[in-house]
Every structure is written in C-alpha cells, then in structure tokens.
Legacy VTK file of the C-alpha trace (Angstrom):
# vtk DataFile Version 3.0
C-alpha trace
ASCII
DATASET POLYDATA
POINTS 106 float
-27.472 13.600 -36.169
-24.303 12.122 -34.831
-24.551 8.954 -32.929
-22.334 8.792 -29.858
-20.961 5.161 -29.110
-19.799 4.611 -25.416
-16.662 2.690 -24.923
-16.170 -0.195 -22.753
-13.421 1.494 -20.681
-10.828 -0.502 -22.422
-9.708 1.146 -25.697
-7.779 -1.943 -26.756
-10.862 -3.991 -26.554
-12.857 -1.389 -28.298
-10.394 -1.639 -31.189
-10.704 -5.353 -31.184
-7.268 -6.325 -30.108
-6.936 -9.877 -28.888
-4.725 -9.066 -25.723
-6.751 -6.142 -24.769
-6.823 -6.853 -21.022
-3.014 -7.345 -20.868
-2.457 -4.066 -22.885
-4.747 -2.101 -20.657
-3.029 -3.156 -17.503
0.428 -2.388 -19.133
-0.815 1.085 -20.077
-1.935 1.660 -16.528
1.280 0.568 -15.144
3.182 2.630 -17.627
1.220 5.732 -16.822
1.938 5.265 -13.181
5.651 4.888 -13.677
5.670 7.896 -15.915
3.865 10.061 -13.407
6.442 8.988 -10.669
9.293 9.780 -12.955
7.786 13.186 -13.879
7.132 14.010 -10.120
10.800 13.263 -9.378
11.986 15.318 -12.431
14.100 12.446 -13.569
15.793 12.468 -17.042
15.244 9.339 -19.158
18.893 8.380 -18.481
18.485 8.683 -14.756
15.187 6.878 -14.941
16.776 4.026 -17.068
19.591 3.734 -14.420
16.989 3.744 -11.549
14.767 1.067 -13.307
17.515 -1.160 -14.650
16.445 -0.687 -18.284
18.114 0.664 -21.266
17.089 4.333 -21.945
15.397 3.520 -25.343
13.183 0.886 -23.547
12.238 3.574 -20.910
11.497 5.959 -23.781
9.208 3.543 -25.625
7.427 2.603 -22.457
6.566 6.329 -21.749
5.258 6.721 -25.160
2.984 3.507 -24.967
5.283 1.125 -26.755
5.398 -1.685 -24.155
4.711 -4.816 -25.984
8.379 -5.922 -25.322
8.154 -5.154 -21.621
6.706 -7.723 -19.383
4.083 -6.858 -16.712
6.577 -8.261 -14.259
9.260 -6.014 -15.387
6.905 -3.071 -15.027
5.973 -4.090 -11.433
9.598 -4.381 -10.674
10.119 -0.868 -12.028
7.367 0.366 -9.441
9.112 -1.537 -6.623
12.353 0.191 -7.636
10.630 3.592 -7.468
9.573 2.868 -3.857
6.174 1.472 -4.404
4.728 -1.530 -2.742
2.872 -3.695 -5.056
0.282 -6.352 -3.938
-1.216 -9.087 -6.084
-4.504 -10.091 -4.738
-6.461 -13.251 -6.026
-10.071 -13.638 -5.130
-13.043 -15.504 -6.393
-15.126 -13.715 -9.073
-18.830 -12.991 -8.324
-21.094 -15.803 -9.501
-22.713 -13.413 -11.930
-19.577 -13.343 -13.953
-18.183 -16.539 -15.634
-14.691 -15.332 -15.743
-12.472 -13.460 -13.665
-10.812 -10.138 -14.633
-7.574 -8.360 -14.161
-7.641 -4.802 -12.633
-5.082 -2.315 -11.454
-5.972 -0.248 -8.496
-3.643 2.450 -7.249
-4.086 3.796 -3.601
LINES 1 107
106 0 1 2 3 4 5 6 7 8 9 10 11 12 13 14 15 16 17 18 19 20 21 22 23 24 25 26 27 28 29 30 31 32 33 34 35 36 37 38 39 40 41 42 43 44 45 46 47 48 49 50 51 52 53 54 55 56 57 58 59 60 61 62 63 64 65 66 67 68 69 70 71 72 73 74 75 76 77 78 79 80 81 82 83 84 85 86 87 88 89 90 91 92 93 94 95 96 97 98 99 100 101 102 103 104 105
C-alpha cells in the first residue's frame, strides 16, 4: 500500500530549504505578476519595459528563477502593473511563538 504524505502548504519547506518562507512569498508574487502579464497579452520584451527589468530577468522570474530578484522589486512590479500593494503588520496570536509572512490577493 502506498502511503500518502500531506504537504505543509509550502513546497520549499517540505524540501527542507532554509529560506522556505521567502521563496514561497516570491513564488506567489511571481505567479501574480505572470497572470497579469498573460491577461494583458504582453510579450516578455513589453513586460520588461513596463517592469523596468531586463527581459532575461523577466523570463527567469516567470520560470521560477527569482533568487536574484528581491521581494521589494517584485512588489514594485505589481505597482507598475497597476496594483495597490499593502503591507500589514499585526501581532501574532498568543498560540504561536513567531509571526508568519503571508501573501493575500484580493
């Protein structure tokens, strides 16, 4: 019988990567950027111009290679694409020792 192991919701943590939280946030931001670009039918060259990034960086980001791109740059990309971005800091529940970083799209 095959055992099924349920993931944590963060593939990077499941793989044991040390920067799993940051990688998940970047993956979510990159996916949103990609979906906006796709909906606008932009070429990577047009996207690069709109985002203020070289085309190879855009290509890499859209393929999940975003280690060289900061979260701040990705947030700037969303703003350049006409999205408002809010960063909300609040106290974590007492049941949790540490806070967490979460991306919510509305």
